[in-house]
LUMNULO-480506 format. One record per residue: x, y, z of N, C-alpha, C in turn; residue in one letter. Coordinates in steps of 0.001 Angstrom, whole numbers, plus 524288, in hexadecimal, padded with zeros to 5 digits. Layout:
! residues N
XYZXYZXYZA ...
This chain:
! residues 296
8033A7FB49800008000080000800008035A804E680000M 80759804CC8033580ABA809608037980D5280A757FE3AT 80F3E806197FBCC811CD806CF7F6C180E08808DE7F2A9N 80925806C57F2B38056A8089B7EEC88042680E587EF9ER 8037080FE87F49880263815757F59480706818C47F3F7R 80BBD816C17F4FC81063819AA7F365810BF81A327ED8BG 80F9C815EF7EAB280FA9816337E4F880BA181A1D7E2F9D 80700819ED7E568802DC81D6D7E3BC80450823207E49BK 80692824367E9178083E8298C7EA4780C6782B587E679A 80FF6827D07E51F814148293F7E16F811CA82A9D7DC23T 80DF3827887DA5D80B89828A27D556808D282DEA7D579R 8062D82F277D9C18038E834367DA0D8076C838B67D9C9R 80BB88381B7DCA680F9B83C487DC78811C083CED7D6FCR 8129E838937D454814A5838E17CF04810C683B6D7CB54G 80BC9839F77CBEF807D183C327C8808075D842167C96AE 8073B843BB7CE43806D6849537CF6380B8984C3F7CD59N 8101E849E67CDD2814DA84C6A7CBE68149884D2E7C609S 812D18492B7C33681284849AC7BD8980E8984DD57BBFER 80A3484E1A7BEDB80648852057BDA980869857807BE73L 80B4F858407C2A580D7C85D777C39D8115085EFA7BF54R 8149285B687BDB48185B85C9D7B9998159585DEC7B488V 8118185AD17B33880EB585BA27AE5980C09860EC7AE49S 809C2862737B2B0806D3867577B2E180A5686C137B269A 80F1D86BB47B41881279870517B42F81694870487AFDES 816C486C147ACCD81AE686BA67A8E281A0586F757A46CA 81E40871E67A28981E0F8753279DED81C1D87AAA79F19G 81D3587E6579B9D81B79883C579C5D815A78845679B5CP 813518885A79D7F80DCB8896779C9280D0088AE1796DCR 8092A8888A79450808418898B78EC68069688F3178DEEA 808BA891A1789E18073F896F37888B8025B896E27852DS 7FF3B89B03785A07FA6F89B7F782A87FB5389F4977E29L 7FA7C89D767796D7FB328A09B774B77F6148A089771AAI 7F3F18A5237707F7EF338A56276D587F0928A6D5767B9T 7ED288A53A7642B7EDC58A67E75EA27E8CC8A91175CA5L 7E9648AD7975A127E50B8B04A757B47E6DD8B1E87523FL 7E46D8AFB674E337E64D8B0B5748E57E1C68B0F474507T 7E32D8B232740327DF7C8B1E373BD37E0DD8AD5973839D 7E3B58A97C73A447E5B48A5357370E7E17A8A15C7354FF 7DD138A11B7380C7D93989D14736F27DB41897C4738ABG 7D84F893B1737717D9DB88E6E738FF7DA4A88AAC7345BN 7D9E288CB272FA67DA178895272B107DFAC8884572948A 7E35488BAE72AB47E8B988B38728E77EC4A8897172D55D 7F1518897372C477F5278876C730047F71A88B86733DEY 7F5698905F733627F7D8894B5736307F79B8942273C1FF 7F2F98930673E2D7F26189299743DA7F5A788E20745F9V 7F588889B27435B7F88F8852C745267FE63886567451AA 800358893574134805C588A83740E98076688DFE74575A 80421891C9746CF805488953E74B3C8058E8920F7504BV 801BF88E9C75109801BC88B60755C180671887BC755E2K 807DE885A27515B80C60882247512781161884C6752C9G 812308899E75114816EA88C847528C8170188D7F7586EV 8128F88EF075AA68124E88FE57604A8137688AE876351I 810EE886A9761D281182881D0764BF816DC87F51763FFL 8195B8803F75F8B81EA387E4675EC48226F880D476294A 82175885D2763CB824D9888A67676B82340887F076D14A 81E308870476E0781C498863E77359817C28825D77344N 818F387D54773B9814DD8795477378810CD879AC777D2P 811FA87C8377C0480E3D87CEE7805A80A878818D77FC1T 80B38884AB77BBB807E38894B77B0880236887B377A46A 7FEB588AB577CA07F91E88A0877BC77F75D88E31777DEK 7F51E88C72773907F3958900976F707EDA08905C76F3EI 7EB978951F76F6D7E5F78960576F2C7E4C78990A76A2EV 7E13B896F8767037DF81899B37624D7DB2189D7C763C4D 7DC2C8A2867635A7D7F58A652764217D4508A60975F6AI 7D6638A6FC75ACE7D3968A61E755EA7D7818A6907517CT 7D6558A3C874D3D7D9468A4637485D7D5A08A615743FAH 7D0FB8A7EF7458F7CD038A97D741C77CC548AF5E74155D 7D0308B262742F97D01B8B7F9741DB7CFEC8B89A73BE9V 7CC908BBF2739CD7CC898BCB2734217D1FB8BE2A73227P 7D3848BC3872DA47D8D58BD3572BB27DA4B8C2FB72BC7P 7DEE18C40D72E0C7E12A8C95172E5D7DDEC8CD307319BQ 7DA4F8CB50734C37D6DE8CECB737B17D9448D00873D06D 7DC7D8D40373D297DF558D57C741E17DBA28D74374636I 7D7928DA2D744D07D40F8DC47748D07D0FB8D7F674B9CE 7CF4D8D405748B27CC968CFA874B397D03E8CCD374EFDT 7D51B8CC1474D587D8E38C984750CA7D9E88CCD0755A3A 7DA598D1EF754F87DB598D567759687D6E08D53375D54A 7D2088D53975B677CD8D8D4E975EF27CD558CF9F761A8F 7CE278CB7475EB57CDE98C636760FD7D1F58C5997654BT 7D6A58C77F764607DABB8C739768567D92F8CA4976D31L 7D7238CEF676C767D5698D21E770E57D1388CF4C77408L 7CD8B8CCDB771507C9238CA5B773EB7CABC8C58D7770AA 7CEFE8C2FB775797D0478BDE9777D07D5068BE0477B67V 7D87E8C1BC77AC07DD868C18677D847DCE68C1627836CA 7D93F8C4637857E7D89E8C4AD78B2D7D6C28BF8B78D92A 7D4C68BBFC78A627D2F68B6F278C6F7D77C8B33F78D90A 7DC288B47978BA57E09E8B0F678C437E3F28B284790F3F 7E6A58AEB77932C7E9A78AFC4797F87EEB48B2B1796F4P 7F0F88B48F79B217F6228B70A79AD97FA018B3337987DA 7FD9B8B5437956B8018C8B1FF792FB8001E8B00D78D97G 7FB418B10A78BDE7F99C8AF45786B17FC948B22E78271T 7FE0D8AF5477E5C800A58B18E779C87FCBE8B1577754BI 7FB478B5D4773367F7808B61C76EF47FA598B6EC769C2H 7F9A98B355766207FBCD8B3E7760DE7F74B8B56D75D48V 7F7B38BA0F75AF07F3788BC22757B47F5B08BD477524AV 7F3A78BA9174E5D7F5D98BB217491D7F1798BBF774527V 7F06E8C0E3744167ED5F8C29173F917F0E88C69E73D0FV 7F3548C531738BC7F8328C7D7737357F87C8C8FF73156D 7F5248CC8E72F6B7F55C8CDC2729DA7FA8F8D02272820P 7FDA28D22672BD3802B28D47772A79807428D0CA72B3DG 806458CBAB72BB380A818C7F072C9980EB08C86C72862V 813998C87372A1C817F78C8D372683819848CE5872515G 8165D8D22C726B4817868D7A07257981AA38DA1D729EAS 81ABB8DF46729FA81DB48E21372E0581AD18E25873339A 816098E05A73387813458E083738858164B8DD3D73C8FR 8163F8DF0574168819918DCA274565816ED8D7F5747FER 819E18D3D474914817F38CFCC74CA8818EC8D1B075234P 814FB8D13E7559E815918D37675AD4813C08CFAC75F0BI 815508D0EF763BE813B18CE507688B812148D29176C54L 80DA78D1DB76EEF80BCF8D5B3772B680B158D304777FEI 80DB98D50B77BED80CE08D3487814A809098D721783BDR 8046E8D52178529800298D87F786CE7FD8B8D61578B8EL 7FE438D8907900D7FC598D632794D77FF4D8D123795CEG 7FC838CCDC796777FEF48C7D37977F7FE7A8C41A792DCE 7FD658C64878E3F7FD168C32078989800BD8C54D78566Q 801CB8C20B781798054A8C38D77D37802788C2A87780CV 803488C62D77452800B38C5F776F42804D88C61A76AF5F 804568C2A4767268083C8C227762FC805698C24E75DC3V 807708C57575A1D8050B8C5B6754F38070D8CA5C751E0G 804738CBA574D9C806248CFFD74A52804758D54B74C7BP 807848D94074B58806438DE9274CFE802F58E129748C1D 7FDE88DFE4748D67FA6F8E208744CF7F5488E40974719N 7F52A8E4E174C357F0768E6B674ECD7ED858E27D751ABG 7EF2B8DDB0751047EC478D93B7532E7EC1F8D93D7592AI 7EFF58DBD875B9F7F0368DBFE761577EE508E12E76395F 7EC5A8E4A77603F7EB2C8E9E9762287E69C8EA03765FFS 7E2888E6D07652E7DE118E6DF768C77DF8C8E4CA76E27Y 7E26B8E07776E547E3CC8DE3E7736C7E78F8E1E077647V 7EAF28E481773647EE798E846775DF7EB6C8ECF3777F5C 7E7C68EEEC774E47E4AF8F3697769B7E18E8F21F77B83E 7DF3F8ED7E77BA37DC328EBF37803C7DF9D8EBA27850FA 7E4458E972784887E7D18E905788FD7E9EC8EE6078A97K 7EAEB8F1B0786C67ECCF8F6F8788077E8BE8FA0378B1BE 7E3C78F921789F77DF9F8FBA678CF87DF898F9CD7929EN 7E1CB8F52F793937E2428F319798E07E7A18F43679B3BL 7EA878F7B2798A87EFA28F98679A7F7F3F78F57B799DAK 7F3518F1E4796337F7898EE4A794D17FA6F8F08579020F 7FF898F07479050802AD8F26278BF6804F68EDCD788EFS 803CD8ED66783E9806028E918780DB80BD48E9E077FE0P 80ECC8E599780348143F8E59677E9F8148C8E2CF7795DE 816668E591775688165E8E37F7701981BF18E26476E59V 81CBE8DDB576C41821DC8DC1C76A5A821858DAE376482F 8250B8DD347618C8259C8DBDD75C06828DA8D6DD75BC1H 826988D2B87599E829338CDA27597982D7E8CDAE75556L 832518CDEE7572A836C38CE647539983ADB8CA1B7544CT 83A838C7117587083E7B8C3137597583D2F8BE317564EN 83F8E8BDC1751C483E4B8B97E74E2C840058B42A7503AT 843108B4307546B8449D8AF3F756DB83FDA8AC0A75867K 83B9A8AEB6759A3836EE8AC0775B7A832F18AB1475726Y 834448AC607523A830C08AB7374DE1831C38A60E74B84F 82DDF8A406748F482E9089F3D745EF831548A0A8740D0R 834F589D8173F2A837EA89EAB73A6A836DA89AA573634R 8366089C6A731478362F8A1DC72F9D830D88A43D730C4P 830978A9687311082BAC8AC1273209828E38ACF972CDDV 824468AAB172C5B821258AB90727AA81F178B1277279CS 81EDA8B3877231481CAF8B8D2722A7816BE8B8C8722BDT 8146A8B416722C780EB58B3C3722C380C6F8B11372790T 80FC78AF6172B3E80DBA8AC5772FA9810C58AD8D734A4F 810568B27573671812E88B3F273B53810458B1827400DH 80B548AFE573F79808C58AD32743C780BBB8A8557455FG 80D928A56A7419B810998A0A8742A7816428A1DD743F2R 818A88A58F7411E81E578A62174140820568AA3574518D 81CF18ADC9746D281E8D8B1BE74AAD81B318B16C74F92I 816128B1EF74F02812BC8B26F753A0812418AD60756BDF 811DD8A8F27541B811978A3F2756E9816988A2C8759EAA 81B408A3217578B81FF78A20B75A94820FA8A60275EE8P 81F6E8AAE375E1681FFD8AEC87623D81C748AD64766D8V 817938ABDD765B8814078AA41769EA816308A58C76CD4A 8185B8A1D8769F381AA889D3B76C7081F4589EBC76FDCA 822818A25276DF5826F78A41477112825228A69D77625A 821218A9DF775C681EEE8AC4177A7B81CFD8A81A77E44L 81A678A42377C328185289FFF77F8A81CA289CD67821DS 8214B89CE977FCA825C789A2D7820E8291289DA37859CN 827258A265786A4829C48A5C278A6B82D118AA1278833G 82D6A8AA9178306830648AEDD780B482D8E8B401781CAV 830798B8027835682E348BD0B784AA82D608C05877FC4K 8295E8C3AC77FB88287F8C71077B2E82D4A8CA4E779B7P 830488CBEB77D9D834EE8CF1777C8C838EE8CC3C77941E 838CF8C70C7795483C768C3FF7763783AA78C35B77093E 835C88C4B376F8D833818C3BE76A68833958C87A766D9L 834728CD0B76905834878D1BD765D4835508D6917691DG 8349D8DB06766A1835A28E006769368308E8E2E876A58S 830798E5D176EA382BE48E8E37701282ADA8ED2676C11L 825E08EDD776ABB8244A8F2337676981FDF8F51976A2DI 81ECC8F9D77687A81B398FD2A76B72815D28FDA67690FS 814F48FB5E7648B80FDB8FC187621480E428F74875EFCN 8092B8F6BB75E35807178F2A675AD98030D8F51875737I 801B58F252753197FD8C8F3FD74F997F8588F39D75289V 7F51E8F799751FD7F0278F7C3754D47EB8E8F8347510CR 7E75C8F560752527E2648F63474FB67DFC78FB0B7520FL 7DB568FC9474FE87D876900F5752347D7348FFC6757E4S 7D787903A575B607D6A6902AB760F57D14E9005076203P 7D1088FD50766347CC198FAD9767B27C8248FEB9769E0L 7C9F3902A276CAD7C6519062676F4D7C3569098676B68R 7BE3390A2F76C2E7BB1E90DA6768CE7BCC59135276989P 7BB6191692765C87BC6191C297661A7B77891F0C767C5N 7B8379237C76A407B3BD926C876B8E7B1C29296076698A 7AC9C92978765F67AA4D92C0E7616C7A919931BC762BBS 7A7EC934D275ECD7A71593A6D75F8F7A26893BA4762FBR 79E7F93821762EB799C993920765FF79A1C936E576B79D 79EC69354A76D1C79F80933457725E79EC292D6E772DCG 79D9592ADB76E8879CFF9253676EA87A22E9227D76D7FG 7A1CF91DC576B5A7A67391ABA76A167A6779193076460L 7AB039196E7620A7ABD19177875CC27AEC09125575D3CQ 7ABEC90E0775CD67AE3F908DC75D667AE379061075820A 7AFAC901057582C7AFBA8FE0A753497AF138F83975472R 7ADB18F550750827AD8D8EF9D750D77B3108ED9375002I 7B5128EA94753CB7BA6A8E8997535C7BAA38E2CF751FBI 7B6258E021752387B62F8DA8C7510C7B09B8D8BE75021H 7AFF08D51974C907AAEC8D28074BCC7ABDA8CCAD74C6CI 7A93F8CA4F7503E7AA4E8C4C8751517A7178C14974DB0D 7A7BC8BC2674E4F7A5448B88074AAE79F578B85E74B2CR 79D428BA9074F6C797988BADF750187955B8BFE474DC6F 798CB8C35974BFA797038C854749DA796698CC8E74DE7G 798478CB9E752B0798408CFB0756A979C708D3B67555DN 79B078D8A9755A479EA78DCE8754587A1258DEEE7595EC 7A6138DDD075A147A8E38DF7075ECB7AAE58E4F875DF2V 7A9678E887761607AB408EDE7761027AFF68EEB77649FT 7B25C8F33C764397B6B18F487767BE7B4DB8F7A276C7CN 7AFE58F70476DE57ADA08F9A9772697AE048F6187772CI 7B05C8F80B77B687B09D8F4E27802C7AD4A8F75B78480N 7AD6F8F4F47890D7AA0F8F6B378D587AB648FC3278F39H 7B0428FDDC78E967B1AA9032C7901F7AF709073378C52D 7AEE5905AD787677ACE39093C783677A6FD909D6783B9D 7A45990582784F079EA59057F7851E79CF7902DF78A35L 79BBC9060178E0C79A75903F279337794BC9024E79388T 793818FF507979278E148FDB67987978A999027D79949A 78CC19067679BBC789C690B4679C9A7886C90DE77976DK 78C1F90DF2793CE78B309104F78EA77870990D3C78BA4M 787579080E78C0478370904D47895277E0B905C278B9DI 77DB590602790CE778B0906F2793687767590C47791FDA 779F190FFB790D4778389154878F84776A5915CE789C7A 7770C91188786CB7751F911B2781667793F9120077D2DG 77DDC90FF477E2F781EE90FF377A317801990CFA77558A 781A990EEB770C67802390C9C76BCE784EE90BAF76875T 784F190743765BA7891390624761F4786FF9074F75C84L 78A47909B27595A788D090AB4753ED78CB2907E775072R 78AC89041874D6C78E429010974A1978B808FFC9744FAV 78E23900CF740AE78C118FFB373B777869C9020973AACK 785D4906BD73CAB780EA9097C73BED77C84907B973F70G 77D9290418743077798B902397469077AD7903A074C2DK 776BE9047774F4177772905A6754CE77699900B575807S 77A1B8FFCE75BB9779B28FB5F75F43778F38FD8D764BDV 774468FCBE766D0773008FEED76BEE7723A8FABF77012K 7721C8F5E076E6A771118F18D771FF776348EEFE77399S 776B98EDF0778A677B608EB5F77AC17799B8E6A677DEDF 77BDD8E22477CBF77A3F8DD4F77F4F77E898DB42782E6H 77CD78D847786C7780828D5B378A46782268D05F78832S 77ED58CDEA785177800F8C8EA782A477D108C89877D7FY 77E9F8C4F577A2F77CA28C4EA774D0776C18C3F277478F 774C08C0377777876F5C8BE77776BB76B888C11A77A71A 76C478C60B77B6C768808C8CF77EAE763288C8CE77C10E 75F158C92977F3A759C48C8D077D32758718CD3977970E 75B348D19C779EA75A128D60F7768075C838D56F7711BT 75FA78D155770627623A8D08D76B6275E4E8CED27673AS 75F008D0C17628A75BA38CF0575E3E75EDE8CEC87593FR 75CF78CBF17557975FC78CB087509B760F08D02F74DD7K 765C78D0A574C21767578D5397491F768B78D9F574C65G 768478D9827518F769788DDF7754F376EF88DD7575716K 771FA8E1A37569E777428E1A1758C77774E8E49475DEEV 77B108E3217613D77B6C8E5767666D781198E5757682BF 7823F8E87C76C287876F8E88A76E77787D08E48C772D5G 78C588E2227735478D328DE5377779793068DE33778BCI 794508DDB377DBC799CC8DD6C77F3779BED8D7F777E1DW 79FF08D7AB77ADD7A2368D2AE7796F7A6418D0D977D5EG 7A7D58CC0377CD87AB6A8C9A37809C7B0E78CBDD78053S 7B23C8CE8F77C0B7B7648D0F877B997B78F8D65C77E1FA 7B3158D81A7803D7B2F48DD19782F47B14B8E1B077FA0G 7AFA88E0A677AC07AE028E4CF7773B7A82C8E4697761AF 7A5D68E8E1774E77A0588E8F17736979FC08E69376DF7L 79C098E30476D6F79AF08E0967686A7957C8E21176695E 794CD8E2307618678FA38E2E975F3B78E048DD9C75D1CI 789A48DB9C75F03788348D63375DF5782728D5D375C8AA 780E18D12475AF677B678CFD8759F077A908CA3275B8FA 775D78C8D475D1A774C78C38D75EF1774878BFC275A5DV 777F08BBE175A72778078B7B875681778938B9C1750F2N 77ACF8BE647506477BC28C0B874B42780F18C39F74B5FE 782D08C4E2746CD787968C7F274650786498CDBB7464ES 787EF8D07D74A60787208D62874A7F78A148D8CA74609A 78E948D69C744A5791A38D8DC7405D78E958D8B973B3DA 78BC98D46673A4C788AB8D40973583783EE8D7A5735B9K 781788D7EB73A4077CEB8DB5E73ACB77E758E106739B3I 783018E28E73BB5784D08E7F373B2D788158E8DC73648L 789848E4A27339978D458E4FD72F50792508E7997313EN 794098E5D4735DA7987B8E8437387979D868E55D73757A 7A1C68E843737897A6FE8E611736E87AA978E83A73B21R 7AEE08E57E73BF37B2C58E77C73F9A7B4968ECDC73DC2R 7B52A8F066741817B6D48F5AD740507B2558F98573FDBG 7AD838F78773F667A9098FB1173F137A8808FE337441CD 7A6B3902FA743767A61D906A5747CD7A1849052D74B45S 7A249905E87506479E1F9054E7544879E1790A407578FV 799D490D467573A799719123275A15796159114E75EF1I 7980591306763637950D912B4768477934191820769BEV 78E20918C776A6D78BE791DCC76BF57885891D09770A8T 78726921597734A783A59212C777BE7864A91EBA77C7CG 7834091E11780817855691BB7785407885891F957887EG 
């Protein structure tokens, strides 16, 4: 009996020891996101992932989307802004919508708060930088110039694979941004997110994104249009139509076919929507169209 209990105790100690070693072995996997216009029909996404995993097999790769319309920088910028805050500190975001690939446009890395962003300097990071700057975060921007960390040879048509993927992998393996390039003081910017004041004391806003449901996302946030202003009768004017109704959720009882209304979207911006219909089609609206806020 004593021997059997001793054998049993020894096995337990061995099992616990192996479990502890297994749980703590190896470095913590880095999280790398991918946001591109590559689609999924070609080899592009797989090639980017292959380069990352060849350099860091423990990396965790999350696909944000590869269905950004081709060369659509503004859609990518909005999508990145809408999703970045959902990821934890230490996340490396690789964003490649790059109509200027191979040209004089700079490959850059931005250290912003506790996350890092890698991609082309073409305005794609301007929304996320502006949002963080409003929260008093200052972006540190590096021009990626250290070719030691690039894949060779560098294709003039595929910097996602040959520059941005290996740079992201290097970061995930502990390489510091300072080793990858030199600090620069500016980046290419899209039009600012904040609306402008109009002459009559209202707001001159715009549609910055139209999602797959046809909801028109404006650049109006809660600071621009408060609950008090809405209660006082604020009105949106878009494509020649007035929007005076504001809903808390899509299927409110007051909703009816063909009627558009304002609603606060999950990204923090006011959206113009319709129940089970495309507000964009009802209004014949496009990104960039003016949205005037009056009253309130």
